[in-house]
N, C-alpha and C positions, 0 to 999 in steps of 0.2 A: 618834353621840345610841342615847339609849336616854327610856326613856316610857312609861308606865301608865296604863289604862283606870279611869275611874273605879271601875265596875259589876265591876269586874273584884278590886277589894280586897277580901281580909277581913273581916271585920267587927270581928277587935279589928283592922287597922293602922287603923281609921279612928276609933280615942276618940283616935288623939293631930295630929288635923291640924292645931296650930302645931310638932311636932315634924318633923313629913311638909313640911311647906313648909319649915321651914331646910334638909333634906336635899336638896330638888329644887334650892334655890339653891345652895345651897352646893357640890354636888358639880360643879356646872355653870365651869370657866375660862373668861378670857376669851376673844376670838374669835381673837384672832393663838396666843395662846401654847398653845389647842386642836389651831387646823392647821397647827401649827409643827410639822413630823419631830422625833423626835428625836436626840440624839446618831449611834442605832446602824441609821435610814430607811437602805433602799438600801446598808447597808457591803459585804455580800456573804461576808463573816466567818465560814468557819467554827465554829461552837461543839462539835460534838461527831461523831466519826464512827465507826460502828461495822460490827461482819462483819454480813452479810446473812445468808449459807449459813456458816453455822463446819460445823456435821455434813454428814456422807454426802456430799460434793460427789463427783461423779460425774468419774473418768481423761478425759471428753470435756468437761466443764461448766470454768466461770471463778467466780473467786471474783466477791464480789459484796459492795462497799461503802457504805454512804450513810449520812446521818447531820443535821444541819441546819446552816444558813445564815442570818446575821443577816438579817430584811426586808429580804426580795431576791427575785424574781419574774427567775433564768435556769435553764440549763444547769449543772452541775457541769465543763464541759467550761473554760467560761470561767474556772476558777481551776486548770487543768492547770499550768500554769508554776510556779506555784505550789507548786506537790504534788511531793513526791521520796517515793515510793513503791519498798523492798528487799524481796524475798522472801527467803524461805531454806527449805530440809530438809533438816536435821538437820547445817546449820550452814553449809551450801554456798549461794549464790548462785542465782535460779532466774531466765531469760529472759522478760520478758514486758512488754507494757505496760497503758496505763489506757486504759479506751474507752467514748467519752458512749455513752447506749444511751435517749435522749431521754426522760427524765424526772426531769431538774431536778435533785436532791441525791443522787441514785444514780446510781452506776457501775461498772462490769466491771475488772476486773486481767483481763485473757486472760496463760496461758501461751502462750511458743514451742512449747511439746511439750505430751503429753496428762499429767496426773499421776501421779504412784506412787498403785499403790493400795497405801490402809493408810495415806498417811504420812500426815504429823502438816507441815503446809507456817505459818510466821511469813512475816506480814504487817507491816511496821514502816514507818506514814507519818508526815512533816514536814512538816506546814500553815506555807507564811510567811504569818500573815496581815495583816503589818505590809503584804506585798507588794501585797497583795490590797486594801484601804484604810491611807492609809499615817495617820502623824498622829496615833491614836486611842490610846496607850499603853496597850495591855492596854484599855482599852472593848473591847468586844462579840466575847467569843473572847477569847480572847491572843495576844500579838502571833506565838509560835509557839505549833502544836498538833502535839502527838506522841503518837500511838496505833502502838499494839502489837494484832496483831487474829490470832486463829490459828484458825484451817483442815482440818479429819477430812476426810481423800477414804474414799471408797469404794471397795466390792473390784471397780468396775468404772463404765464405760459404764453412761449413764441410758436408753438406749434412744428408741424415738420417743413422743412424746404421744401420752396416747389423749384421750378428750373426758371434762374437768370433770365430774364431777355436784354442783351445784350447790340448793343448795334457794331458792327464791323465794315474797319475802314484799310479797305488798298493803298501802297503809293510804292516808289516807283526811285529808286537813285542809283546815280550812276557812277564813280568815283577812280580818278585817273593814278593809274600801277608808276611811281615816281618813282625810278634809281639810277644809278649812275649809265647802268645797262640796258633800261627801257627807255632812253630821252633820248629824239634828235633833236637837233638845233639848227641852228644859222646865225647870219650875224657877229661872229663873237660872244658866243657863247659859248664857254666852257663849264661845268657845272663844280663842284665842290660839297661830298660831304663829313660832317658834319657828327660822331657817336657823344651823348653825352644819357647819361643817366641809361644804356637800352635802349636807348630811342636815335634816331638819324634824321639830319636835316639836309637835304638837298637846294642849293640854289647857287645863284650865276649874280655876275655885275652886272652886265646887258647883253645885247640882243636877244633871243625869242629862244623855249624850250615847247615839244610837246612830247607827252607818251606812246608809246604805240601796245599799249596797251590799257583796256579798263575794266571794270572790276561791277557788274550791273547786278542788285540788287530790288526784294519784296519783301516789302513790309508791311506788319500788321500793326492793329492798335484796334480794342474792345472797349467800350464807354458803358458806363449805366448804371444802375442801381440797384443799391439790394434786393432781393425778394421781396422783401417783406420790411415794415420800419423795427423792429422786433430785433432784427437782425443786422439791421447798420453800426457797424464800427466793430460786431463782431464774428466775422469773416472773414478768411484767407483765400484768395486766390490761385490756384494750380491750374497753370497753363497748361494744355499738353498738345502736343505736335506730331499726326503721322498718328495719332493714339498712343505716344508716350509723354509722361511727364515733363514736363522743359522747364519749369520754371514754379514757384511756389512763394508768394507775399503777399506781403499786411496792405491791407489801403486803398488798394486798386486794381486793376484786371495791368497782367502784365502783356507786353508787347511782342513781339517778337520780327527777326530780319533773318535772310536765308537768300542763298547765290541759286536756288532753285525751287519751282515752283513747289508746293506745299496747303497742309488741310491741319484746321487746328478749330481750338474751341477749349473756351474756360469753366472749371468747377469752381463751386463756390465751398468752401468746409466753415462749419458751425465750431468756431473755437470754444462751444461750452460743453460738445454731445461728442464731435467726433463727423457729422452725419455732413450730407452734401448731395449737393445736384447738381446737374451739368445745363450749358448752351446748349445746342446744335451745331454742329460739326461748318466750323465752312472753308472751300479752296480757292488758291492765292497765286497768284502768278502765273494764271494760261494765260494772256496777253497782253507781254512786257514790251514796252516801244524800244525796247533795246533789248541785248542779251543778255538774257541770266547768268553769272556768273565768270570766271575772266574770260577775255573774248580779244580779236586784235583789233586794232585800229588803225585808222592812215594816218600818220601825224601831219603829212601838208598840208590837208583839210583845213589845223589849226595855224601852218606858216606858211600861209598862200602868201602874206607879205610880207613877206623874207626880200632882204635886197640883195641877196646874194645866195647859190644854193643850199641842200641842208648839205649838215655833215655828223659824223659819229667819229667817238675814240678814241683811242685806247686810257683804259683805264690804270694808275700806279698811285704809287703811296704819295698821299698829300702830307701837308702841317696840319693840318685834326684827324684827318681820317685816309680817305681816301680821291680821287681829281682826275678827270681830263688831262689827256696832255697832249696841248695844243700844236706840237709838234710829230706829235703817230693820230692823223685823224685822216678819214675818207671819206668821199661822198655816197649822201643813202640820196635813194639805194645806190650801192654799191656799183661803180661805174669801171671798179679795177683800176682807180687808179688814188693817190691819197691828193685832200684838200690843205693838210697842214696850212703854217701862216700864213700862205697868198689866200685863200679862200675863205677863214675865218674875216681878214682883214686886219692881225690884232695881232699883239704878240701876250704867250700864253700868265707871264708876270700878270699882267692888268686884267686879267680878265681870272684868277684865281682869288677872289672875293677877298683880299686884305682886309685888314680893319685901318678905316681910314679914308678910304678909299672915297675921292667923287662919283658922281655914274649912278644908274636905277638900282639900285640892290633890291635883286630879285630872287628868290626862293622858289621850293616847291611840297609841295606836304606830298611823301609820299604817300601811297597806299597799295595795299595788301601783299602778297609775298613774291616777288620775283621767281624766275624761273632757276634763279643761279643762289638763291637762298638767302639775299640781303637781307640783311632787314629795313622792313615797311613800314607803310601807313594805310590806317584802312577810313570807311568814311569816317568823317569825323561826329565823334560825339555816341559811340556805341559801344565803346566802354573806357572805364577810367583808369589817370599810367597807372603803370604798376605802385605799389605799394611803395612809401618813402622816395616816392620821384623826385621831381626835379623842385617842384616849385616847395617841398617842405619848409629846407634850411632859411630859404632867402631870409632875412631883417628883415622889420614889415617896416623899417625905417629909413632905407637905401634909396635915397632918391635919384639915387642911377635906374634904376630897378624904375621906380615910379612912370621916372618919365617914358621907357625905352618901354615897358608892358600898356603900358595906356596909348603911348603910338601904335603897334603893335594888335590894341585892341580895335583900333579905329579902323583899321588894314584890313579884319575880317579873317585875324586868327582862327586857326579851327587846332584842336587838339587832336594828339595822334592817338588810334585805336590799331585794333590788333586784328 
């Protein structure tokens, strides 16, 4: 699920409230349809296979095969019985075998004898997707996937790994913690929640709202080349954070994000013999511009332009989840009285987010876990939605969905994380 914050909308988009209201509602499929996995979910069929190290493979090296499977969280070895691999050089067959390396959709073919220097090898792979997931009749990848891959062998062995030289980059971010009990609002905003597929959207139709909590994070990324050309495409990257393994991947170094300062480095691992070498450890998060972790903020700094005083309201059951009760509000900071209808300036029903109403459609991206334990989300893009999530079952030809999602994308909508 996605949502947008009222205060983050560009002025140009605020000029079309009725259109935005339409977009927000046509883009939300029904609960049953939205949460049902599509036909390819968990199918595990291969959609492609490519050569990971097609050039300058060392004579003591291996051929790396990597690709993509349809919506499955498993290792390539799960499908080995459905894979046929034939390797040849100058038309002559070469003995060897597939091996798993614990890297999901990446595997290696290890020759039974050292490779011939300067030779060109052809690896032909046939994948019986019908055996992996029968009954799909060509959906989610062809029933039979056939590829021919070329590998060029270098002049000699790779030699020992050397310590990699990576550039480490530090960045900081802060995300609002949005839930019904972490918001302060003004000018007739009465937030509502809607839960779909395990995610919660917080939205309001008019007025402004701001959070009382934010979450600060420090992120680190590493970039650089393989230690020597011979190892290009034949390395895995192990992330270590404060001395402990925190990730293992193929293709490029991983990044890391945390709510507290940390030290980390990248260890490169040869897929041919398991040897490894580590980059120097670098520390991050010593001088954040904002506090790291969960921290309190003053919502009035963001609500300074309110026409009337800020307030909070009691949370009651709503049509799709929970919502603020406009008849049970109090001024913020609490002055001991109630704001109610007179302070908000509107009736409760007109602010509840009912479909089809005109006005400025507004909602907010929930961030983190608030103290009440309500479902909320973190900084956009940190994690993927849950498997079989909301987008899985939407028909690609649904015109209403296309219009809604297109408009929401223009508005800078963000995917939820945890």
